[in-house]
PDB file of N, CA, C and O in Angstrom:
ATOM      1  N   MET A   1      64.368  46.288  89.812  1.00  0.00           N
ATOM      2  CA  MET A   1      65.718  46.783  89.841  1.00  0.00           C
ATOM      3  C   MET A   1      66.319  46.847  88.432  1.00  0.00           C
ATOM      4  O   MET A   1      67.191  47.674  88.164  1.00  0.00           O
ATOM      5  N   ALA A   2      65.848  45.969  87.530  1.00  0.00           N
ATOM      6  CA  ALA A   2      66.377  45.954  86.170  1.00  0.00           C
ATOM      7  C   ALA A   2      66.060  47.257  85.438  1.00  0.00           C
ATOM      8  O   ALA A   2      66.896  47.754  84.684  1.00  0.00           O
ATOM      9  N   ASP A   3      64.852  47.826  85.650  1.00  0.00           N
ATOM     10  CA  ASP A   3      64.494  49.081  84.992  1.00  0.00           C
ATOM     11  C   ASP A   3      65.418  50.213  85.428  1.00  0.00           C
ATOM     12  O   ASP A   3      65.821  51.039  84.610  1.00  0.00           O
ATOM     13  N   GLU A   4      65.752  50.250  86.707  1.00  0.00           N
ATOM     14  CA  GLU A   4      66.651  51.290  87.210  1.00  0.00           C
ATOM     15  C   GLU A   4      68.018  51.159  86.555  1.00  0.00           C
ATOM     16  O   GLU A   4      68.620  52.165  86.179  1.00  0.00           O
ATOM     17  N   PHE A   5      68.511  49.952  86.414  1.00  0.00           N
ATOM     18  CA  PHE A   5      69.808  49.730  85.774  1.00  0.00           C
ATOM     19  C   PHE A   5      69.771  50.170  84.325  1.00  0.00           C
ATOM     20  O   PHE A   5      70.725  50.786  83.849  1.00  0.00           O
ATOM     21  N   ASP A   6      68.686  49.868  83.601  1.00  0.00           N
ATOM     22  CA  ASP A   6      68.563  50.270  82.209  1.00  0.00           C
ATOM     23  C   ASP A   6      68.583  51.789  82.076  1.00  0.00           C
ATOM     24  O   ASP A   6      69.190  52.325  81.149  1.00  0.00           O
ATOM     25  N   PHE A   7      67.917  52.484  83.005  1.00  0.00           N
ATOM     26  CA  PHE A   7      67.896  53.946  82.982  1.00  0.00           C
ATOM     27  C   PHE A   7      69.300  54.503  83.201  1.00  0.00           C
ATOM     28  O   PHE A   7      69.726  55.414  82.490  1.00  0.00           O
ATOM     29  N   VAL A   8      70.006  53.970  84.164  1.00  0.00           N
ATOM     30  CA  VAL A   8      71.362  54.433  84.466  1.00  0.00           C
ATOM     31  C   VAL A   8      72.273  54.180  83.278  1.00  0.00           C
ATOM     32  O   VAL A   8      73.081  55.036  82.919  1.00  0.00           O
ATOM     33  N   GLN A   9      72.149  53.013  82.667  1.00  0.00           N
ATOM     34  CA  GLN A   9      72.972  52.689  81.507  1.00  0.00           C
ATOM     35  C   GLN A   9      72.651  53.625  80.337  1.00  0.00           C
ATOM     36  O   GLN A   9      73.562  54.079  79.645  1.00  0.00           O
ATOM     37  N   ALA A  10      71.380  53.914  80.111  1.00  0.00           N
ATOM     38  CA  ALA A  10      70.975  54.814  79.024  1.00  0.00           C
ATOM     39  C   ALA A  10      71.515  56.224  79.254  1.00  0.00           C
ATOM     40  O   ALA A  10      72.017  56.855  78.324  1.00  0.00           O
ATOM     41  N   MET A  11      71.416  56.712  80.469  1.00  0.00           N
ATOM     42  CA  MET A  11      71.927  58.052  80.781  1.00  0.00           C
ATOM     43  C   MET A  11      73.448  58.099  80.633  1.00  0.00           C
ATOM     44  O   MET A  11      74.003  59.095  80.168  1.00  0.00           O
ATOM     45  N   SER A  12      74.107  57.033  81.025  1.00  0.00           N
ATOM     46  CA  SER A  12      75.559  56.962  80.889  1.00  0.00           C
ATOM     47  C   SER A  12      75.975  57.041  79.422  1.00  0.00           C
ATOM     48  O   SER A  12      76.947  57.717  79.084  1.00  0.00           O
ATOM     49  N   ARG A  13      75.238  56.349  78.552  1.00  0.00           N
ATOM     50  CA  ARG A  13      75.546  56.391  77.124  1.00  0.00           C
ATOM     51  C   ARG A  13      75.294  57.783  76.534  1.00  0.00           C
ATOM     52  O   ARG A  13      76.063  58.248  75.692  1.00  0.00           O
ATOM     53  N   LEU A  14      74.224  58.445  76.970  1.00  0.00           N
ATOM     54  CA  LEU A  14      73.959  59.809  76.491  1.00  0.00           C
ATOM     55  C   LEU A  14      75.065  60.765  76.923  1.00  0.00           C
ATOM     56  O   LEU A  14      75.523  61.588  76.131  1.00  0.00           O
ATOM     57  N   ILE A  15      75.486  60.659  78.160  1.00  0.00           N
ATOM     58  CA  ILE A  15      76.559  61.521  78.660  1.00  0.00           C
ATOM     59  C   ILE A  15      77.862  61.246  77.920  1.00  0.00           C
ATOM     60  O   ILE A  15      78.568  62.178  77.537  1.00  0.00           O
ATOM     61  N   ASP A  16      78.183  59.970  77.718  1.00  0.00           N
ATOM     62  CA  ASP A  16      79.397  59.620  76.978  1.00  0.00           C
ATOM     63  C   ASP A  16      79.366  60.188  75.566  1.00  0.00           C
ATOM     64  O   ASP A  16      80.389  60.653  75.064  1.00  0.00           O
ATOM     65  N   CYS A  17      78.217  60.157  74.928  1.00  0.00           N
ATOM     66  CA  CYS A  17      78.067  60.717  73.587  1.00  0.00           C
ATOM     67  C   CYS A  17      78.225  62.236  73.623  1.00  0.00           C
ATOM     68  O   CYS A  17      78.948  62.810  72.808  1.00  0.00           O
ATOM     69  N   ALA A  18      77.555  62.876  74.562  1.00  0.00           N
ATOM     70  CA  ALA A  18      77.614  64.341  74.668  1.00  0.00           C
ATOM     71  C   ALA A  18      79.039  64.827  74.916  1.00  0.00           C
ATOM     72  O   ALA A  18      79.416  65.907  74.463  1.00  0.00           O
ATOM     73  N   GLU A  19      79.819  64.041  75.624  1.00  0.00           N
ATOM     74  CA  GLU A  19      81.198  64.434  75.934  1.00  0.00           C
ATOM     75  C   GLU A  19      82.207  63.899  74.929  1.00  0.00           C
ATOM     76  O   GLU A  19      83.412  64.078  75.103  1.00  0.00           O
ATOM     77  N   GLY A  20      81.717  63.235  73.866  1.00  0.00           N
ATOM     78  CA  GLY A  20      82.590  62.812  72.786  1.00  0.00           C
ATOM     79  C   GLY A  20      83.347  61.514  73.008  1.00  0.00           C
ATOM     80  O   GLY A  20      84.259  61.199  72.244  1.00  0.00           O
ATOM     81  N   ARG A  21      82.993  60.763  74.026  1.00  0.00           N
ATOM     82  CA  ARG A  21      83.692  59.502  74.287  1.00  0.00           C
ATOM     83  C   ARG A  21      83.208  58.369  73.395  1.00  0.00           C
ATOM     84  O   ARG A  21      83.959  57.435  73.112  1.00  0.00           O
ATOM     85  N   ILE A  22      81.955  58.445  72.950  1.00  0.00           N
ATOM     86  CA  ILE A  22      81.414  57.465  71.997  1.00  0.00           C
ATOM     87  C   ILE A  22      80.703  58.243  70.889  1.00  0.00           C
ATOM     88  O   ILE A  22      80.202  59.341  71.130  1.00  0.00           O
ATOM     89  N   PRO A  23      80.656  57.688  69.690  1.00  0.00           N
ATOM     90  CA  PRO A  23      80.027  58.422  68.582  1.00  0.00           C
ATOM     91  C   PRO A  23      78.505  58.465  68.707  1.00  0.00           C
ATOM     92  O   PRO A  23      77.885  57.593  69.316  1.00  0.00           O
ATOM     93  N   ALA A  24      77.938  59.489  68.122  1.00  0.00           N
ATOM     94  CA  ALA A  24      76.477  59.614  68.050  1.00  0.00           C
ATOM     95  C   ALA A  24      75.955  58.667  66.977  1.00  0.00           C
ATOM     96  O   ALA A  24      76.699  58.235  66.096  1.00  0.00           O
ATOM     97  N   ASP A  25      74.681  58.355  67.062  1.00  0.00           N
ATOM     98  CA  ASP A  25      74.040  57.584  65.995  1.00  0.00           C
ATOM     99  C   ASP A  25      73.818  58.492  64.784  1.00  0.00           C
ATOM    100  O   ASP A  25      74.088  58.101  63.649  1.00  0.00           O
ATOM    101  N   THR A  26      73.324  59.706  65.038  1.00  0.00           N
ATOM    102  CA  THR A  26      73.028  60.666  63.976  1.00  0.00           C
ATOM    103  C   THR A  26      73.484  62.052  64.404  1.00  0.00           C
ATOM    104  O   THR A  26      73.316  62.449  65.557  1.00  0.00           O
ATOM    105  N   LEU A  27      74.060  62.779  63.461  1.00  0.00           N
ATOM    106  CA  LEU A  27      74.442  64.170  63.668  1.00  0.00           C
ATOM    107  C   LEU A  27      73.735  64.993  62.596  1.00  0.00           C
ATOM    108  O   LEU A  27      73.973  64.805  61.403  1.00  0.00           O
ATOM    109  N   PHE A  28      72.870  65.901  63.024  1.00  0.00           N
ATOM    110  CA  PHE A  28      72.199  66.818  62.103  1.00  0.00           C
ATOM    111  C   PHE A  28      73.041  68.083  62.014  1.00  0.00           C
ATOM    112  O   PHE A  28      73.344  68.697  63.037  1.00  0.00           O
ATOM    113  N   VAL A  29      73.420  68.475  60.813  1.00  0.00           N
ATOM    114  CA  VAL A  29      74.253  69.664  60.609  1.00  0.00           C
ATOM    115  C   VAL A  29      73.508  70.656  59.728  1.00  0.00           C
ATOM    116  O   VAL A  29      72.527  70.309  59.069  1.00  0.00           O
ATOM    117  N   ASN A  30      73.993  71.906  59.727  1.00  0.00           N
ATOM    118  CA  ASN A  30      73.437  72.966  58.881  1.00  0.00           C
ATOM    119  C   ASN A  30      71.931  73.129  59.114  1.00  0.00           C
ATOM    120  O   ASN A  30      71.146  73.237  58.172  1.00  0.00           O
ATOM    121  N   ALA A  31      71.554  73.144  60.399  1.00  0.00           N
ATOM    122  CA  ALA A  31      70.139  73.256  60.775  1.00  0.00           C
ATOM    123  C   ALA A  31      69.859  74.610  61.418  1.00  0.00           C
ATOM    124  O   ALA A  31      70.724  75.194  62.070  1.00  0.00           O
ATOM    125  N   ARG A  32      68.653  75.089  61.225  1.00  0.00           N
ATOM    126  CA  ARG A  32      68.168  76.267  61.960  1.00  0.00           C
ATOM    127  C   ARG A  32      67.381  75.701  63.146  1.00  0.00           C
ATOM    128  O   ARG A  32      66.295  75.146  62.981  1.00  0.00           O
ATOM    129  N   ILE A  33      67.943  75.852  64.324  1.00  0.00           N
ATOM    130  CA  ILE A  33      67.375  75.244  65.526  1.00  0.00           C
ATOM    131  C   ILE A  33      66.477  76.250  66.231  1.00  0.00           C
ATOM    132  O   ILE A  33      66.900  77.364  66.541  1.00  0.00           O
ATOM    133  N   VAL A  34      65.241  75.848  66.480  1.00  0.00           N
ATOM    134  CA  VAL A  34      64.298  76.689  67.211  1.00  0.00           C
ATOM    135  C   VAL A  34      64.585  76.492  68.701  1.00  0.00           C
ATOM    136  O   VAL A  34      64.341  75.420  69.255  1.00  0.00           O
ATOM    137  N   ASP A  35      65.100  77.529  69.331  1.00  0.00           N
ATOM    138  CA  ASP A  35      65.461  77.506  70.750  1.00  0.00           C
ATOM    139  C   ASP A  35      64.324  78.166  71.531  1.00  0.00           C
ATOM    140  O   ASP A  35      64.257  79.392  71.615  1.00  0.00           O
ATOM    141  N   VAL A  36      63.432  77.352  72.103  1.00  0.00           N
ATOM    142  CA  VAL A  36      62.256  77.885  72.780  1.00  0.00           C
ATOM    143  C   VAL A  36      62.592  78.511  74.125  1.00  0.00           C
ATOM    144  O   VAL A  36      61.785  79.266  74.667  1.00  0.00           O
ATOM    145  N   TYR A  37      63.748  78.219  74.667  1.00  0.00           N
ATOM    146  CA  TYR A  37      64.130  78.789  75.962  1.00  0.00           C
ATOM    147  C   TYR A  37      64.716  80.191  75.815  1.00  0.00           C
ATOM    148  O   TYR A  37      64.482  81.054  76.661  1.00  0.00           O
ATOM    149  N   ARG A  38      65.480  80.420  74.739  1.00  0.00           N
ATOM    150  CA  ARG A  38      66.072  81.743  74.521  1.00  0.00           C
ATOM    151  C   ARG A  38      65.302  82.546  73.472  1.00  0.00           C
ATOM    152  O   ARG A  38      65.710  83.646  73.100  1.00  0.00           O
ATOM    153  N   LEU A  39      64.174  81.981  72.996  1.00  0.00           N
ATOM    154  CA  LEU A  39      63.299  82.661  72.035  1.00  0.00           C
ATOM    155  C   LEU A  39      64.065  83.148  70.811  1.00  0.00           C
ATOM    156  O   LEU A  39      64.073  84.337  70.492  1.00  0.00           O
ATOM    157  N   ARG A  40      64.706  82.205  70.138  1.00  0.00           N
ATOM    158  CA  ARG A  40      65.497  82.547  68.964  1.00  0.00           C
ATOM    159  C   ARG A  40      65.553  81.359  68.022  1.00  0.00           C
ATOM    160  O   ARG A  40      65.165  80.245  68.373  1.00  0.00           O
ATOM    161  N   VAL A  41      66.041  81.617  66.824  1.00  0.00           N
ATOM    162  CA  VAL A  41      66.368  80.581  65.856  1.00  0.00           C
ATOM    163  C   VAL A  41      67.841  80.774  65.528  1.00  0.00           C
ATOM    164  O   VAL A  41      68.251  81.866  65.135  1.00  0.00           O
ATOM    165  N   ALA A  42      68.642  79.722  65.687  1.00  0.00           N
ATOM    166  CA  ALA A  42      70.082  79.832  65.478  1.00  0.00           C
ATOM    167  C   ALA A  42      70.593  78.630  64.689  1.00  0.00           C
ATOM    168  O   ALA A  42      70.062  77.525  64.797  1.00  0.00           O
ATOM    169  N   LEU A  43      71.630  78.870  63.896  1.00  0.00           N
ATOM    170  CA  LEU A  43      72.265  77.776  63.171  1.00  0.00           C
ATOM    171  C   LEU A  43      72.983  76.863  64.157  1.00  0.00           C
ATOM    172  O   LEU A  43      73.535  77.322  65.157  1.00  0.00           O
ATOM    173  N   GLY A  44      72.969  75.566  63.863  1.00  0.00           N
ATOM    174  CA  GLY A  44      73.657  74.658  64.758  1.00  0.00           C
ATOM    175  C   GLY A  44      73.611  73.217  64.319  1.00  0.00           C
ATOM    176  O   GLY A  44      73.196  72.879  63.211  1.00  0.00           O
ATOM    177  N   ARG A  45      74.065  72.366  65.253  1.00  0.00           N
ATOM    178  CA  ARG A  45      74.150  70.920  65.041  1.00  0.00           C
ATOM    179  C   ARG A  45      73.481  70.213  66.207  1.00  0.00           C
ATOM    180  O   ARG A  45      73.487  70.719  67.329  1.00  0.00           O
ATOM    181  N   VAL A  46      72.905  69.049  65.950  1.00  0.00           N
ATOM    182  CA  VAL A  46      72.213  68.276  66.988  1.00  0.00           C
ATOM    183  C   VAL A  46      72.709  66.838  66.941  1.00  0.00           C
ATOM    184  O   VAL A  46      72.735  66.212  65.882  1.00  0.00           O
ATOM    185  N   LEU A  47      73.106  66.320  68.112  1.00  0.00           N
ATOM    186  CA  LEU A  47      73.547  64.931  68.261  1.00  0.00           C
ATOM    187  C   LEU A  47      72.410  64.068  68.764  1.00  0.00           C
ATOM    188  O   LEU A  47      71.687  64.466  69.678  1.00  0.00           O
ATOM    189  N   VAL A  48      72.239  62.887  68.181  1.00  0.00           N
ATOM    190  CA  VAL A  48      71.212  61.944  68.635  1.00  0.00           C
ATOM    191  C   VAL A  48      71.880  60.608  68.944  1.00  0.00           C
ATOM    192  O   VAL A  48      72.657  60.092  68.141  1.00  0.00           O
ATOM    193  N   LYS A  49      71.568  60.054  70.120  1.00  0.00           N
ATOM    194  CA  LYS A  49      72.082  58.746  70.535  1.00  0.00           C
ATOM    195  C   LYS A  49      70.929  57.935  71.104  1.00  0.00           C
ATOM    196  O   LYS A  49      70.218  58.406  71.993  1.00  0.00           O
ATOM    197  N   ASP A  50      70.740  56.744  70.610  1.00  0.00           N
ATOM    198  CA  ASP A  50      69.692  55.842  71.103  1.00  0.00           C
ATOM    199  C   ASP A  50      68.309  56.496  71.100  1.00  0.00           C
ATOM    200  O   ASP A  50      67.502  56.259  71.999  1.00  0.00           O
ATOM    201  N   GLY A  51      68.042  57.321  70.080  1.00  0.00           N
ATOM    202  CA  GLY A  51      66.735  57.950  69.943  1.00  0.00           C
ATOM    203  C   GLY A  51      66.507  59.175  70.810  1.00  0.00           C
ATOM    204  O   GLY A  51      65.400  59.714  70.840  1.00  0.00           O
ATOM    205  N   CYS A  52      67.539  59.624  71.516  1.00  0.00           N
ATOM    206  CA  CYS A  52      67.421  60.809  72.382  1.00  0.00           C
ATOM    207  C   CYS A  52      68.430  61.861  71.961  1.00  0.00           C
ATOM    208  O   CYS A  52      69.506  61.533  71.460  1.00  0.00           O
ATOM    209  N   ILE A  53      68.086  63.128  72.164  1.00  0.00           N
ATOM    210  CA  ILE A  53      69.022  64.206  71.879  1.00  0.00           C
ATOM    211  C   ILE A  53      70.114  64.184  72.936  1.00  0.00           C
ATOM    212  O   ILE A  53      69.841  64.295  74.131  1.00  0.00           O
ATOM    213  N   ALA A  54      71.353  64.039  72.483  1.00  0.00           N
ATOM    214  CA  ALA A  54      72.494  63.991  73.390  1.00  0.00           C
ATOM    215  C   ALA A  54      73.190  65.342  73.491  1.00  0.00           C
ATOM    216  O   ALA A  54      73.901  65.600  74.461  1.00  0.00           O
ATOM    217  N   GLY A  55      72.991  66.207  72.498  1.00  0.00           N
ATOM    218  CA  GLY A  55      73.640  67.505  72.553  1.00  0.00           C
ATOM    219  C   GLY A  55      73.164  68.432  71.453  1.00  0.00           C
ATOM    220  O   GLY A  55      72.756  67.994  70.378  1.00  0.00           O
ATOM    221  N   VAL A  56      73.225  69.720  71.744  1.00  0.00           N
ATOM    222  CA  VAL A  56      72.900  70.763  70.778  1.00  0.00           C
ATOM    223  C   VAL A  56      74.072  71.736  70.771  1.00  0.00           C
ATOM    224  O   VAL A  56      74.437  72.285  71.810  1.00  0.00           O
ATOM    225  N   LEU A  57      74.653  71.944  69.612  1.00  0.00           N
ATOM    226  CA  LEU A  57      75.770  72.875  69.460  1.00  0.00           C
ATOM    227  C   LEU A  57      75.309  74.031  68.593  1.00  0.00           C
ATOM    228  O   LEU A  57      75.101  73.864  67.391  1.00  0.00           O
ATOM    229  N   PHE A  58      75.149  75.194  69.191  1.00  0.00           N
ATOM    230  CA  PHE A  58      74.762  76.381  68.434  1.00  0.00           C
ATOM    231  C   PHE A  58      76.014  76.965  67.805  1.00  0.00           C
ATOM    232  O   PHE A  58      76.963  77.304  68.511  1.00  0.00           O
ATOM    233  N   ASP A  59      76.026  77.084  66.487  1.00  0.00           N
ATOM    234  CA  ASP A  59      77.220  77.520  65.779  1.00  0.00           C
ATOM    235  C   ASP A  59      77.617  78.956  66.085  1.00  0.00           C
ATOM    236  O   ASP A  59      78.787  79.309  65.935  1.00  0.00           O
ATOM    237  N   ASP A  60      76.680  79.790  66.510  1.00  0.00           N
ATOM    238  CA  ASP A  60      77.029  81.174  66.824  1.00  0.00           C
ATOM    239  C   ASP A  60      77.889  81.272  68.082  1.00  0.00           C
ATOM    240  O   ASP A  60      78.627  82.244  68.244  1.00  0.00           O
ATOM    241  N   ARG A  61      77.811  80.301  68.958  1.00  0.00           N
ATOM    242  CA  ARG A  61      78.585  80.326  70.203  1.00  0.00           C
ATOM    243  C   ARG A  61      79.725  79.326  70.200  1.00  0.00           C
ATOM    244  O   ARG A  61      80.719  79.522  70.899  1.00  0.00           O
ATOM    245  N   GLU A  62      79.598  78.244  69.414  1.00  0.00           N
ATOM    246  CA  GLU A  62      80.559  77.158  69.486  1.00  0.00           C
ATOM    247  C   GLU A  62      81.121  76.806  68.117  1.00  0.00           C
ATOM    248  O   GLU A  62      81.334  75.634  67.807  1.00  0.00           O
ATOM    249  N   ALA A  63      81.360  77.829  67.298  1.00  0.00           N
ATOM    250  CA  ALA A  63      81.819  77.587  65.936  1.00  0.00           C
ATOM    251  C   ALA A  63      83.179  76.900  65.912  1.00  0.00           C
ATOM    252  O   ALA A  63      83.505  76.200  64.954  1.00  0.00           O
ATOM    253  N   ASP A  64      83.974  77.098  66.961  1.00  0.00           N
ATOM    254  CA  ASP A  64      85.295  76.489  66.998  1.00  0.00           C
ATOM    255  C   ASP A  64      85.263  75.043  67.487  1.00  0.00           C
ATOM    256  O   ASP A  64      86.299  74.377  67.496  1.00  0.00           O
ATOM    257  N   VAL A  65      84.099  74.547  67.890  1.00  0.00           N
ATOM    258  CA  VAL A  65      83.965  73.165  68.343  1.00  0.00           C
ATOM    259  C   VAL A  65      83.801  72.275  67.115  1.00  0.00           C
ATOM    260  O   VAL A  65      82.850  72.446  66.352  1.00  0.00           O
ATOM    261  N   PRO A  66      84.723  71.320  66.915  1.00  0.00           N
ATOM    262  CA  PRO A  66      84.587  70.448  65.747  1.00  0.00           C
ATOM    263  C   PRO A  66      83.364  69.551  65.867  1.00  0.00           C
ATOM    264  O   PRO A  66      82.901  69.261  66.970  1.00  0.00           O
ATOM    265  N   SER A  67      82.847  69.117  64.727  1.00  0.00           N
ATOM    266  CA  SER A  67      81.694  68.220  64.742  1.00  0.00           C
ATOM    267  C   SER A  67      82.093  66.881  65.336  1.00  0.00           C
ATOM    268  O   SER A  67      83.124  66.317  64.969  1.00  0.00           O
ATOM    269  N   PRO A  68      81.285  66.373  66.247  1.00  0.00           N
ATOM    270  CA  PRO A  68      81.577  65.072  66.851  1.00  0.00           C
ATOM    271  C   PRO A  68      81.407  63.943  65.836  1.00  0.00           C
ATOM    272  O   PRO A  68      80.823  64.130  64.768  1.00  0.00           O
ATOM    273  N   GLU A  69      81.930  62.768  66.191  1.00  0.00           N
ATOM    274  CA  GLU A  69      81.779  61.591  65.342  1.00  0.00           C
ATOM    275  C   GLU A  69      80.332  61.107  65.382  1.00  0.00           C
ATOM    276  O   GLU A  69      79.650  61.215  66.401  1.00  0.00           O
ATOM    277  N   ALA A  70      79.881  60.570  64.244  1.00  0.00           N
ATOM    278  CA  ALA A  70      78.523  60.025  64.163  1.00  0.00           C
ATOM    279  C   ALA A  70      78.470  58.956  63.082  1.00  0.00           C
ATOM    280  O   ALA A  70      79.176  59.034  62.076  1.00  0.00           O
ATOM    281  N   ALA A  71      77.626  57.962  63.304  1.00  0.00           N
ATOM    282  CA  ALA A  71      77.445  56.901  62.310  1.00  0.00           C
ATOM    283  C   ALA A  71      76.788  57.437  61.050  1.00  0.00           C
ATOM    284  O   ALA A  71      77.068  56.963  59.949  1.00  0.00           O
ATOM    285  N   GLN A  72      75.907  58.432  61.208  1.00  0.00           N
ATOM    286  CA  GLN A  72      75.194  59.024  60.078  1.00  0.00           C
ATOM    287  C   GLN A  72      75.178  60.534  60.251  1.00  0.00           C
ATOM    288  O   GLN A  72      74.894  61.033  61.339  1.00  0.00           O
ATOM    289  N   VAL A  73      75.479  61.261  59.183  1.00  0.00           N
ATOM    290  CA  VAL A  73      75.415  62.726  59.195  1.00  0.00           C
ATOM    291  C   VAL A  73      74.314  63.145  58.232  1.00  0.00           C
ATOM    292  O   VAL A  73      74.295  62.736  57.071  1.00  0.00           O
ATOM    293  N   VAL A  74      73.392  63.970  58.735  1.00  0.00           N
ATOM    294  CA  VAL A  74      72.277  64.466  57.924  1.00  0.00           C
ATOM    295  C   VAL A  74      72.456  65.973  57.745  1.00  0.00           C
ATOM    296  O   VAL A  74      72.452  66.723  58.721  1.00  0.00           O
ATOM    297  N   ASP A  75      72.611  66.411  56.502  1.00  0.00           N
ATOM    298  CA  ASP A  75      72.702  67.837  56.200  1.00  0.00           C
ATOM    299  C   ASP A  75      71.282  68.370  56.056  1.00  0.00           C
ATOM    300  O   ASP A  75      70.563  67.999  55.128  1.00  0.00           O
ATOM    301  N   CYS A  76      70.889  69.230  56.964  1.00  0.00           N
ATOM    302  CA  CYS A  76      69.521  69.767  56.966  1.00  0.00           C
ATOM    303  C   CYS A  76      69.331  70.849  55.910  1.00  0.00           C
ATOM    304  O   CYS A  76      68.199  71.247  55.635  1.00  0.00           O
ATOM    305  N   GLY A  77      70.408  71.325  55.321  1.00  0.00           N
ATOM    306  CA  GLY A  77      70.290  72.310  54.248  1.00  0.00           C
ATOM    307  C   GLY A  77      69.599  73.590  54.669  1.00  0.00           C
ATOM    308  O   GLY A  77      68.911  74.216  53.863  1.00  0.00           O
ATOM    309  N   GLY A  78      69.772  73.990  55.925  1.00  0.00           N
ATOM    310  CA  GLY A  78      69.155  75.208  56.416  1.00  0.00           C
ATOM    311  C   GLY A  78      67.714  75.056  56.860  1.00  0.00           C
ATOM    312  O   GLY A  78      67.061  76.043  57.200  1.00  0.00           O
ATOM    313  N   ARG A  79      67.211  73.832  56.862  1.00  0.00           N
ATOM    314  CA  ARG A  79      65.842  73.597  57.336  1.00  0.00           C
ATOM    315  C   ARG A  79      65.774  73.759  58.851  1.00  0.00           C
ATOM    316  O   ARG A  79      66.796  73.774  59.536  1.00  0.00           O
ATOM    317  N   TYR A  80      64.563  73.877  59.353  1.00  0.00           N
ATOM    318  CA  TYR A  80      64.335  74.099  60.778  1.00  0.00           C
ATOM    319  C   TYR A  80      64.248  72.787  61.545  1.00  0.00           C
ATOM    320  O   TYR A  80      63.658  71.817  61.069  1.00  0.00           O
ATOM    321  N   LEU A  81      64.838  72.762  62.734  1.00  0.00           N
ATOM    322  CA  LEU A  81      64.638  71.686  63.710  1.00  0.00           C
ATOM    323  C   LEU A  81      63.977  72.321  64.914  1.00  0.00           C
ATOM    324  O   LEU A  81      64.480  73.295  65.472  1.00  0.00           O
ATOM    325  N   ALA A  82      62.845  71.761  65.310  1.00  0.00           N
ATOM    326  CA  ALA A  82      62.085  72.325  66.434  1.00  0.00           C
ATOM    327  C   ALA A  82      61.741  71.220  67.430  1.00  0.00           C
ATOM    328  O   ALA A  82      61.450  70.093  67.028  1.00  0.00           O
ATOM    329  N   PRO A  83      61.773  71.530  68.712  1.00  0.00           N
ATOM    330  CA  PRO A  83      61.419  70.527  69.706  1.00  0.00           C
ATOM    331  C   PRO A  83      59.923  70.252  69.674  1.00  0.00           C
ATOM    332  O   PRO A  83      59.123  71.089  69.256  1.00  0.00           O
ATOM    333  N   GLY A  84      59.575  69.072  70.122  1.00  0.00           N
ATOM    334  CA  GLY A  84      58.171  68.706  70.193  1.00  0.00           C
ATOM    335  C   GLY A  84      57.873  68.083  71.552  1.00  0.00           C
ATOM    336  O   GLY A  84      58.758  67.528  72.203  1.00  0.00           O
ATOM    337  N   LEU A  85      56.630  68.181  71.963  1.00  0.00           N
ATOM    338  CA  LEU A  85      56.166  67.575  73.204  1.00  0.00           C
ATOM    339  C   LEU A  85      56.985  67.982  74.426  1.00  0.00           C
ATOM    340  O   LEU A  85      57.378  67.136  75.230  1.00  0.00           O
ATOM    341  N   ILE A  86      57.240  69.285  74.558  1.00  0.00           N
ATOM    342  CA  ILE A  86      57.922  69.797  75.756  1.00  0.00           C
ATOM    343  C   ILE A  86      57.063  70.872  76.395  1.00  0.00           C
ATOM    344  O   ILE A  86      56.182  71.448  75.757  1.00  0.00           O
ATOM    345  N   ASP A  87      57.329  71.125  77.634  1.00  0.00           N
ATOM    346  CA  ASP A  87      56.693  72.227  78.344  1.00  0.00           C
ATOM    347  C   ASP A  87      57.687  73.382  78.334  1.00  0.00           C
ATOM    348  O   ASP A  87      58.665  73.367  79.081  1.00  0.00           O
ATOM    349  N   GLY A  88      57.445  74.363  77.506  1.00  0.00           N
ATOM    350  CA  GLY A  88      58.408  75.451  77.307  1.00  0.00           C
ATOM    351  C   GLY A  88      58.352  76.559  78.333  1.00  0.00           C
ATOM    352  O   GLY A  88      58.972  77.601  78.122  1.00  0.00           O
ATOM    353  N   HIS A  89      57.637  76.388  79.439  1.00  0.00           N
ATOM    354  CA  HIS A  89      57.606  77.462  80.430  1.00  0.00           C
ATOM    355  C   HIS A  89      57.880  77.002  81.815  1.00  0.00           C
ATOM    356  O   HIS A  89      57.884  77.809  82.744  1.00  0.00           O
TER     357      HIS A  89
END
C-alpha cells in the first residue's frame, strides 16, 4: 500500500507544479523542442519536478503565458531538447 501512496503523492506534486501551485525544480528556457507527436521542432520551455517533465510550453502557442517559478533556470541558448525512451507511435 505504501508504493501506491508514493505514486499518488508524486503525481499530485507533478500536477501542482504543472498548474503553478508549487515551483518547478528546473525550468529550461530558449529551447528548440523536438515534438515527436506533431512532427515539428518549436521554441519553448520545459518544466521539471522531481526528475519528471511536469510541463511543456511551446512559445508559438503560449507566448503570453509567463514563465513559471523554478529553483533553477537553464537557458538552452537555442539548443535542442528531444524526448528519449518513448514509443512515438
